[in-house]
LUMSEDREN-153653 format. One record per residue (C-alpha): x, y, z; residue number from 0. Coordinates in steps of 0.05 Angstrom, whole numbers, plus 5000, padded with zeros to 4 digits. Example, Ala and Ser with C-alpha at 12.3 -4.5 7.8 and 13.67 -1.06 7.14 Angstrom:
BEGIN
+------+------+------+-----+
:   c1 :   c2 :   c3 :   n :
+------+------+------+-----+
: 5246 : 4910 : 5156 :   0 :
: 5273 : 4979 : 5143 :   1 :
+------+------+------+-----+
REM end
This chain:
BEGIN
+------+------+------+-----+
:   c1 :   c2 :   c3 :   n :
+------+------+------+-----+
: 8344 : 2328 : 8914 :   0 :
: 8355 : 2392 : 8953 :   1 :
: 8295 : 2440 : 8956 :   2 :
: 8303 : 2515 : 8954 :   3 :
: 8245 : 2562 : 8968 :   4 :
: 8233 : 2628 : 8932 :   5 :
: 8305 : 2648 : 8918 :   6 :
: 8316 : 2722 : 8901 :   7 :
: 8338 : 2738 : 8830 :   8 :
: 8407 : 2757 : 8856 :   9 :
: 8417 : 2682 : 8872 :  10 :
: 8392 : 2655 : 8805 :  11 :
: 8460 : 2660 : 8772 :  12 :
: 8491 : 2615 : 8825 :  13 :
: 8433 : 2566 : 8820 :  14 :
: 8440 : 2559 : 8744 :  15 :
: 8513 : 2535 : 8750 :  16 :
: 8529 : 2465 : 8725 :  17 :
: 8577 : 2417 : 8759 :  18 :
: 8644 : 2425 : 8724 :  19 :
: 8713 : 2394 : 8725 :  20 :
: 8768 : 2446 : 8734 :  21 :
: 8777 : 2473 : 8664 :  22 :
: 8852 : 2486 : 8665 :  23 :
: 8868 : 2414 : 8684 :  24 :
: 8818 : 2389 : 8633 :  25 :
: 8847 : 2429 : 8575 :  26 :
: 8918 : 2411 : 8594 :  27 :
: 8899 : 2337 : 8588 :  28 :
: 8866 : 2349 : 8520 :  29 :
: 8925 : 2387 : 8492 :  30 :
: 8975 : 2334 : 8515 :  31 :
: 8935 : 2279 : 8482 :  32 :
: 8923 : 2319 : 8419 :  33 :
: 8998 : 2332 : 8413 :  34 :
: 9013 : 2258 : 8418 :  35 :
: 8959 : 2239 : 8367 :  36 :
: 8982 : 2292 : 8318 :  37 :
: 9054 : 2266 : 8321 :  38 :
: 9044 : 2191 : 8329 :  39 :
: 8976 : 2177 : 8296 :  40 :
: 8948 : 2107 : 8306 :  41 :
: 9003 : 2090 : 8356 :  42 :
: 8981 : 2144 : 8404 :  43 :
: 8907 : 2130 : 8393 :  44 :
: 8915 : 2056 : 8409 :  45 :
: 8959 : 2071 : 8469 :  46 :
: 8904 : 2115 : 8500 :  47 :
: 8850 : 2067 : 8480 :  48 :
: 8886 : 2010 : 8515 :  49 :
: 8895 : 2054 : 8576 :  50 :
: 8824 : 2077 : 8583 :  51 :
: 8780 : 2025 : 8549 :  52 :
: 8807 : 1957 : 8525 :  53 :
: 8877 : 1935 : 8544 :  54 :
: 8883 : 1885 : 8487 :  55 :
: 8863 : 1929 : 8429 :  56 :
: 8905 : 1916 : 8366 :  57 :
: 8868 : 1957 : 8312 :  58 :
: 8821 : 2017 : 8316 :  59 :
: 8776 : 1998 : 8257 :  60 :
: 8716 : 1951 : 8263 :  61 :
: 8718 : 1901 : 8206 :  62 :
: 8661 : 1895 : 8157 :  63 :
: 8645 : 1823 : 8177 :  64 :
: 8632 : 1843 : 8249 :  65 :
: 8587 : 1900 : 8226 :  66 :
: 8549 : 1854 : 8178 :  67 :
: 8538 : 1802 : 8232 :  68 :
: 8512 : 1851 : 8285 :  69 :
: 8440 : 1846 : 8260 :  70 :
: 8439 : 1771 : 8273 :  71 :
: 8447 : 1779 : 8349 :  72 :
: 8396 : 1835 : 8357 :  73 :
: 8325 : 1815 : 8376 :  74 :
: 8273 : 1827 : 8322 :  75 :
: 8233 : 1871 : 8370 :  76 :
: 8293 : 1918 : 8377 :  77 :
: 8303 : 1919 : 8301 :  78 :
: 8231 : 1940 : 8292 :  79 :
: 8238 : 1995 : 8344 :  80 :
: 8301 : 2021 : 8311 :  81 :
: 8267 : 2021 : 8243 :  82 :
: 8207 : 2059 : 8271 :  83 :
: 8253 : 2111 : 8302 :  84 :
: 8295 : 2116 : 8238 :  85 :
: 8232 : 2128 : 8197 :  86 :
: 8206 : 2182 : 8243 :  87 :
: 8273 : 2217 : 8246 :  88 :
: 8278 : 2214 : 8171 :  89 :
: 8208 : 2243 : 8162 :  90 :
: 8221 : 2301 : 8209 :  91 :
: 8288 : 2319 : 8178 :  92 :
: 8263 : 2311 : 8106 :  93 :
: 8212 : 2365 : 8122 :  94 :
: 8270 : 2413 : 8135 :  95 :
: 8293 : 2415 : 8062 :  96 :
: 8290 : 2484 : 8031 :  97 :
: 8272 : 2504 : 7961 :  98 :
: 8320 : 2550 : 7923 :  99 :
: 8288 : 2619 : 7919 : 100 :
: 8317 : 2670 : 7872 : 101 :
: 8306 : 2743 : 7890 : 102 :
: 8317 : 2805 : 7847 : 103 :
: 8343 : 2854 : 7899 : 104 :
: 8351 : 2910 : 7847 : 105 :
: 8339 : 2913 : 7772 : 106 :
: 8387 : 2863 : 7741 : 107 :
: 8414 : 2837 : 7808 : 108 :
: 8391 : 2766 : 7823 : 109 :
: 8412 : 2732 : 7889 : 110 :
: 8398 : 2664 : 7917 : 111 :
: 8424 : 2610 : 7965 : 112 :
: 8438 : 2537 : 7953 : 113 :
: 8456 : 2480 : 8000 : 114 :
: 8516 : 2435 : 7992 : 115 :
: 8533 : 2376 : 8038 : 116 :
: 8592 : 2376 : 8085 : 117 :
: 8635 : 2323 : 8052 : 118 :
: 8666 : 2287 : 8112 : 119 :
: 8632 : 2285 : 8179 : 120 :
: 8651 : 2250 : 8243 : 121 :
: 8600 : 2221 : 8292 : 122 :
: 8619 : 2209 : 8364 : 123 :
: 8574 : 2159 : 8401 : 124 :
: 8582 : 2150 : 8476 : 125 :
: 8588 : 2077 : 8495 : 126 :
: 8610 : 2042 : 8558 : 127 :
: 8554 : 2024 : 8606 : 128 :
: 8502 : 2060 : 8564 : 129 :
: 8515 : 2048 : 8490 : 130 :
: 8475 : 2104 : 8456 : 131 :
: 8457 : 2072 : 8390 : 132 :
: 8400 : 2122 : 8385 : 133 :
: 8453 : 2176 : 8373 : 134 :
: 8474 : 2139 : 8310 : 135 :
: 8404 : 2148 : 8283 : 136 :
: 8400 : 2220 : 8304 : 137 :
: 8464 : 2238 : 8267 : 138 :
: 8472 : 2190 : 8209 : 139 :
: 8400 : 2196 : 8183 : 140 :
: 8403 : 2272 : 8170 : 141 :
: 8475 : 2264 : 8145 : 142 :
: 8451 : 2217 : 8091 : 143 :
: 8392 : 2262 : 8073 : 144 :
: 8442 : 2320 : 8067 : 145 :
: 8486 : 2279 : 8021 : 146 :
: 8550 : 2275 : 8062 : 147 :
: 8597 : 2230 : 8023 : 148 :
: 8636 : 2202 : 8083 : 149 :
: 8607 : 2187 : 8152 : 150 :
: 8659 : 2165 : 8203 : 151 :
: 8636 : 2137 : 8270 : 152 :
: 8678 : 2132 : 8333 : 153 :
: 8653 : 2098 : 8396 : 154 :
: 8691 : 2067 : 8455 : 155 :
: 8696 : 1992 : 8461 : 156 :
: 8675 : 1956 : 8525 : 157 :
: 8723 : 1919 : 8571 : 158 :
: 8723 : 1860 : 8521 : 159 :
: 8741 : 1905 : 8462 : 160 :
: 8671 : 1899 : 8432 : 161 :
: 8622 : 1950 : 8405 : 162 :
: 8549 : 1940 : 8425 : 163 :
: 8515 : 1905 : 8366 : 164 :
: 8458 : 1955 : 8366 : 165 :
: 8508 : 2011 : 8351 : 166 :
: 8537 : 1970 : 8293 : 167 :
: 8468 : 1952 : 8267 : 168 :
: 8443 : 2024 : 8269 : 169 :
: 8507 : 2047 : 8234 : 170 :
: 8498 : 1994 : 8179 : 171 :
: 8424 : 2012 : 8172 : 172 :
: 8438 : 2087 : 8164 : 173 :
: 8497 : 2082 : 8116 : 174 :
: 8557 : 2099 : 8161 : 175 :
: 8619 : 2088 : 8119 : 176 :
: 8672 : 2071 : 8172 : 177 :
: 8668 : 2051 : 8245 : 178 :
: 8725 : 2056 : 8296 : 179 :
: 8727 : 2027 : 8366 : 180 :
: 8757 : 2090 : 8396 : 181 :
: 8727 : 2135 : 8449 : 182 :
: 8740 : 2196 : 8491 : 183 :
: 8791 : 2250 : 8476 : 184 :
: 8831 : 2203 : 8432 : 185 :
: 8771 : 2194 : 8385 : 186 :
: 8761 : 2269 : 8377 : 187 :
: 8836 : 2279 : 8367 : 188 :
: 8839 : 2225 : 8313 : 189 :
: 8782 : 2256 : 8274 : 190 :
: 8813 : 2324 : 8282 : 191 :
: 8882 : 2308 : 8254 : 192 :
: 8871 : 2242 : 8218 : 193 :
: 8914 : 2181 : 8229 : 194 :
: 8937 : 2123 : 8186 : 195 :
: 8870 : 2090 : 8198 : 196 :
: 8821 : 2144 : 8219 : 197 :
: 8805 : 2199 : 8168 : 198 :
: 8807 : 2272 : 8185 : 199 :
: 8736 : 2300 : 8181 : 200 :
: 8707 : 2369 : 8167 : 201 :
: 8658 : 2371 : 8225 : 202 :
: 8649 : 2330 : 8288 : 203 :
: 8580 : 2313 : 8317 : 204 :
: 8556 : 2279 : 8379 : 205 :
: 8547 : 2285 : 8455 : 206 :
: 8596 : 2264 : 8508 : 207 :
: 8623 : 2276 : 8577 : 208 :
: 8664 : 2338 : 8596 : 209 :
: 8728 : 2307 : 8569 : 210 :
: 8696 : 2296 : 8500 : 211 :
: 8666 : 2366 : 8501 : 212 :
: 8733 : 2397 : 8518 : 213 :
: 8765 : 2358 : 8461 : 214 :
: 8712 : 2382 : 8413 : 215 :
: 8725 : 2454 : 8434 : 216 :
: 8800 : 2443 : 8420 : 217 :
: 8784 : 2412 : 8352 : 218 :
: 8759 : 2480 : 8329 : 219 :
: 8827 : 2511 : 8339 : 220 :
: 8855 : 2460 : 8289 : 221 :
: 8804 : 2477 : 8234 : 222 :
: 8751 : 2424 : 8248 : 223 :
: 8680 : 2449 : 8260 : 224 :
: 8635 : 2420 : 8314 : 225 :
: 8559 : 2415 : 8318 : 226 :
: 8553 : 2453 : 8384 : 227 :
: 8574 : 2451 : 8457 : 228 :
: 8540 : 2386 : 8479 : 229 :
: 8565 : 2360 : 8545 : 230 :
: 8532 : 2324 : 8603 : 231 :
: 8457 : 2315 : 8596 : 232 :
: 8408 : 2360 : 8633 : 233 :
: 8333 : 2368 : 8642 : 234 :
: 8289 : 2422 : 8672 : 235 :
: 8216 : 2409 : 8689 : 236 :
: 8164 : 2463 : 8703 : 237 :
: 8106 : 2430 : 8740 : 238 :
: 8043 : 2457 : 8772 : 239 :
: 7988 : 2422 : 8812 : 240 :
: 7960 : 2390 : 8749 : 241 :
: 8023 : 2348 : 8738 : 242 :
: 8030 : 2274 : 8752 : 243 :
: 8086 : 2271 : 8805 : 244 :
: 8105 : 2200 : 8785 : 245 :
: 8114 : 2222 : 8712 : 246 :
: 8156 : 2282 : 8734 : 247 :
: 8201 : 2239 : 8778 : 248 :
: 8210 : 2188 : 8722 : 249 :
: 8230 : 2243 : 8674 : 250 :
: 8281 : 2272 : 8723 : 251 :
: 8311 : 2203 : 8734 : 252 :
: 8314 : 2190 : 8659 : 253 :
: 8366 : 2244 : 8653 : 254 :
: 8400 : 2233 : 8720 : 255 :
: 8418 : 2162 : 8699 : 256 :
: 8460 : 2188 : 8640 : 257 :
: 8520 : 2203 : 8684 : 258 :
: 8542 : 2229 : 8752 : 259 :
: 8556 : 2298 : 8720 : 260 :
: 8485 : 2303 : 8692 : 261 :
: 8438 : 2353 : 8724 : 262 :
: 8362 : 2357 : 8733 : 263 :
: 8321 : 2415 : 8758 : 264 :
: 8248 : 2417 : 8782 : 265 :
: 8212 : 2484 : 8785 : 266 :
: 8142 : 2490 : 8814 : 267 :
: 8094 : 2539 : 8845 : 268 :
: 8068 : 2484 : 8890 : 269 :
: 8103 : 2460 : 8953 : 270 :
: 8059 : 2398 : 8951 : 271 :
: 8083 : 2380 : 8881 : 272 :
: 8156 : 2384 : 8902 : 273 :
: 8143 : 2341 : 8963 : 274 :
: 8106 : 2288 : 8922 : 275 :
: 8159 : 2287 : 8867 : 276 :
: 8215 : 2278 : 8918 : 277 :
: 8176 : 2220 : 8948 : 278 :
: 8169 : 2188 : 8879 : 279 :
: 8243 : 2198 : 8866 : 280 :
: 8260 : 2156 : 8927 : 281 :
: 8211 : 2102 : 8906 : 282 :
: 8233 : 2097 : 8833 : 283 :
: 8307 : 2106 : 8847 : 284 :
: 8308 : 2044 : 8890 : 285 :
: 8291 : 1999 : 8831 : 286 :
: 8338 : 2031 : 8779 : 287 :
: 8397 : 1988 : 8755 : 288 :
: 8437 : 2054 : 8748 : 289 :
: 8417 : 2076 : 8818 : 290 :
: 8488 : 2096 : 8838 : 291 :
: 8498 : 2141 : 8777 : 292 :
: 8430 : 2173 : 8785 : 293 :
: 8441 : 2186 : 8859 : 294 :
: 8506 : 2223 : 8843 : 295 :
: 8471 : 2265 : 8791 : 296 :
: 8415 : 2282 : 8839 : 297 :
: 8467 : 2308 : 8888 : 298 :
: 8482 : 2362 : 8835 : 299 :
: 8408 : 2375 : 8824 : 300 :
: 8354 : 2416 : 8859 : 301 :
: 8280 : 2431 : 8865 : 302 :
: 8261 : 2504 : 8869 : 303 :
: 8195 : 2531 : 8895 : 304 :
: 8171 : 2597 : 8864 : 305 :
: 8110 : 2638 : 8879 : 306 :
: 8086 : 2640 : 8807 : 307 :
: 8095 : 2601 : 8742 : 308 :
: 8120 : 2665 : 8710 : 309 :
: 8180 : 2662 : 8757 : 310 :
: 8191 : 2589 : 8738 : 311 :
: 8194 : 2607 : 8664 : 312 :
: 8240 : 2666 : 8677 : 313 :
: 8288 : 2621 : 8715 : 314 :
: 8284 : 2568 : 8661 : 315 :
: 8302 : 2620 : 8607 : 316 :
: 8363 : 2640 : 8648 : 317 :
: 8383 : 2568 : 8659 : 318 :
: 8373 : 2553 : 8584 : 319 :
: 8362 : 2477 : 8592 : 320 :
: 8379 : 2424 : 8541 : 321 :
: 8311 : 2392 : 8553 : 322 :
: 8250 : 2429 : 8580 : 323 :
: 8186 : 2394 : 8601 : 324 :
: 8126 : 2438 : 8615 : 325 :
: 8078 : 2396 : 8657 : 326 :
: 8026 : 2448 : 8671 : 327 :
: 7951 : 2458 : 8662 : 328 :
: 7961 : 2497 : 8597 : 329 :
: 8030 : 2479 : 8571 : 330 :
: 8020 : 2510 : 8502 : 331 :
: 8004 : 2577 : 8533 : 332 :
: 8063 : 2573 : 8580 : 333 :
: 8109 : 2553 : 8523 : 334 :
: 8098 : 2620 : 8488 : 335 :
: 8146 : 2650 : 8538 : 336 :
: 8202 : 2600 : 8523 : 337 :
: 8264 : 2639 : 8499 : 338 :
: 8321 : 2591 : 8514 : 339 :
: 8316 : 2515 : 8509 : 340 :
: 8344 : 2460 : 8466 : 341 :
: 8280 : 2419 : 8459 : 342 :
: 8212 : 2429 : 8492 : 343 :
: 8162 : 2376 : 8513 : 344 :
: 8090 : 2399 : 8526 : 345 :
: 8042 : 2366 : 8574 : 346 :
: 8041 : 2306 : 8621 : 347 :
: 8047 : 2255 : 8565 : 348 :
: 8105 : 2287 : 8527 : 349 :
: 8162 : 2251 : 8562 : 350 :
: 8233 : 2269 : 8544 : 351 :
: 8247 : 2196 : 8527 : 352 :
: 8202 : 2204 : 8466 : 353 :
: 8249 : 2256 : 8438 : 354 :
: 8311 : 2216 : 8457 : 355 :
: 8288 : 2158 : 8414 : 356 :
: 8229 : 2159 : 8367 : 357 :
: 8186 : 2221 : 8361 : 358 :
: 8229 : 2246 : 8304 : 359 :
: 8262 : 2309 : 8333 : 360 :
: 8337 : 2307 : 8343 : 361 :
: 8365 : 2292 : 8412 : 362 :
: 8434 : 2323 : 8400 : 363 :
: 8423 : 2389 : 8436 : 364 :
: 8462 : 2446 : 8468 : 365 :
: 8477 : 2440 : 8542 : 366 :
: 8509 : 2481 : 8598 : 367 :
: 8468 : 2543 : 8580 : 368 :
: 8489 : 2543 : 8508 : 369 :
: 8416 : 2540 : 8486 : 370 :
: 8419 : 2615 : 8493 : 371 :
: 8456 : 2617 : 8427 : 372 :
: 8456 : 2548 : 8396 : 373 :
: 8402 : 2504 : 8364 : 374 :
: 8399 : 2429 : 8366 : 375 :
: 8423 : 2388 : 8308 : 376 :
: 8380 : 2392 : 8245 : 377 :
: 8388 : 2379 : 8171 : 378 :
: 8422 : 2447 : 8165 : 379 :
: 8477 : 2423 : 8211 : 380 :
: 8503 : 2377 : 8156 : 381 :
: 8498 : 2429 : 8101 : 382 :
: 8535 : 2491 : 8079 : 383 :
: 8493 : 2549 : 8054 : 384 :
: 8527 : 2581 : 7993 : 385 :
: 8502 : 2647 : 7966 : 386 :
: 8501 : 2662 : 7891 : 387 :
: 8490 : 2726 : 7853 : 388 :
: 8484 : 2743 : 7779 : 389 :
: 8490 : 2815 : 7755 : 390 :
: 8472 : 2837 : 7685 : 391 :
: 8493 : 2903 : 7655 : 392 :
: 8428 : 2931 : 7682 : 393 :
: 8448 : 2906 : 7751 : 394 :
: 8516 : 2939 : 7748 : 395 :
: 8483 : 3004 : 7729 : 396 :
: 8431 : 3000 : 7784 : 397 :
: 8479 : 2990 : 7843 : 398 :
: 8546 : 3012 : 7813 : 399 :
: 8547 : 3084 : 7839 : 400 :
: 8528 : 3061 : 7909 : 401 :
: 8585 : 3010 : 7909 : 402 :
: 8635 : 3062 : 7885 : 403 :
: 8614 : 3111 : 7939 : 404 :
: 8617 : 3061 : 7995 : 405 :
: 8684 : 3032 : 7973 : 406 :
: 8715 : 3102 : 7968 : 407 :
: 8691 : 3120 : 8037 : 408 :
: 8725 : 3057 : 8065 : 409 :
: 8787 : 3075 : 8025 : 410 :
: 8786 : 3009 : 7988 : 411 :
: 8801 : 3036 : 7919 : 412 :
: 8812 : 2969 : 7886 : 413 :
: 8741 : 2952 : 7906 : 414 :
: 8717 : 3016 : 7874 : 415 :
: 8758 : 3005 : 7811 : 416 :
: 8728 : 2935 : 7800 : 417 :
: 8660 : 2970 : 7794 : 418 :
: 8686 : 3032 : 7758 : 419 :
: 8716 : 2991 : 7701 : 420 :
: 8651 : 2955 : 7689 : 421 :
: 8610 : 3019 : 7691 : 422 :
: 8659 : 3050 : 7642 : 423 :
: 8653 : 2991 : 7594 : 424 :
: 8577 : 2994 : 7596 : 425 :
: 8576 : 3069 : 7584 : 426 :
: 8624 : 3062 : 7525 : 427 :
: 8581 : 3008 : 7494 : 428 :
: 8519 : 3051 : 7504 : 429 :
: 8555 : 3110 : 7472 : 430 :
: 8576 : 3068 : 7412 : 431 :
: 8505 : 3043 : 7404 : 432 :
: 8477 : 3113 : 7408 : 433 :
: 8527 : 3138 : 7357 : 434 :
: 8511 : 3080 : 7310 : 435 :
: 8437 : 3095 : 7315 : 436 :
: 8451 : 3169 : 7299 : 437 :
: 8491 : 3149 : 7236 : 438 :
: 8434 : 3104 : 7213 : 439 :
: 8385 : 3163 : 7219 : 440 :
: 8432 : 3207 : 7177 : 441 :
: 8435 : 3155 : 7123 : 442 :
+------+------+------+-----+
REM end
C-alpha cells in the first residue's frame, strides 16, 4: 500500500478519488441492456444471464423445493450463526419504530405523521466467488418488520447455475417471497421494468459492483427508487500509537478482499504505525485465499501520514468513508468530530466484520463519498412517511387569513379561494347563530 506523508490540503481532493470505470461506456452498456429487457422481458434477461453467469440457464426463478432443501445442506453451526445475526439485526431495527405523535400547530389544526410500508421491494445480493448471504439478513429482516408485502430477491448463479444454499436458507428464514437466479445489470433491469417472471418493484436495495450501481442509478429514471448509491466496498482507519497493527491490517484486508475495485485507506499520526501495519499486511495477505483480489484492491489504496489526529479526521470527513474505524487511545472523544461516514467502529476491538455480520447495525451503506448526504439502510428505508392534518372550524379561522394572504401574493387565486369559501361559510354560520340568539332574547 503506497504511503504518502503530510499532503497539503490542496492535494486532498485528488487523494479522496475512488477507482472508477469510465462512466460514459458504463452507462451506454446499462442503457443498451435496459432497452433489451424492456422490450424482450425474460428472453433478454436469460440471454444476458447465459452470457455472464451460467450458459445453461433455462428459467430465472428458483423453485420452492430447492429453497426448502437448502437448510439440509447447511452446517448446524452456520445456521446458529445466521440465527444469532438475524436476532441482533431484528432487535436493532425494531428499536427504530416510531410512535405516532399528534401536534396542534395552531388552535384547531392537528398534524401528525404515520408510516406505511413500501409494498414491493427488490433485494440485490452479490454472489459469485463471495455469496453475501449476510446481505439477505440486512435487507429482508427490516423489510419484514416494516410490513413490505412482496420481497423479491435477485442474485447471480454460479458457473453450475446454482445459488449458494446459505443465501437460499437466509431468504427462507427471513420471509423472502420470490428468488431469482439473475445477477448484474440484467437483475436490476428486470426489477425495474418487470418481466413475465420477475415482478416490477417499487424500490431496489443492495450493494454491488460499479455495473450494478450504474444500473440502480438508471432505474431511478424509470420510476423505481433505490436505497442509496452503494458501489464497491471501502474502509478508512484512523490509528494512533495505541492501535494494534495486526488488527488494523486485518481490517484493511477484510474490505480489500471484497473486490479489485474496493479501496482501503489508513490514516495515522505515527510513521511507526504505518510501517508496522504495512508489514502486517504482507504477512496476512500471503495466507488469504482471495489474495489476488485483495492485492488488486491494495493497489488502489494508500496510507497517509499526518502530523495530528485532527488532520486525520478532517481528511476522513472529506473522504466520507462507507466504514470508519477509529483505533485511537480515546476513540469516543475522537468520534465527536465525525461528520461524514456510513458506519463508525470505535476502539481496537470494534472490527468492521462485526457490523458486516452480527452486531445488529445494517451493513448496506453509502460509498464513493455519498456518506456526505446519505444514511445507511434502516427501518425507515422500507417505509413511506405520510403526513396527516385535521382542521376544525376553529383551525380554519386561526390560519385562514394567513393562507389567503400568502396565496394571493403568489398569484395562486384558486388556492386562496379554497380557503375563502370555508371562511365565508364559517362566518355565515356564526352570523346565523348570533341572529338566532338575538331573537331568543327578544322573545
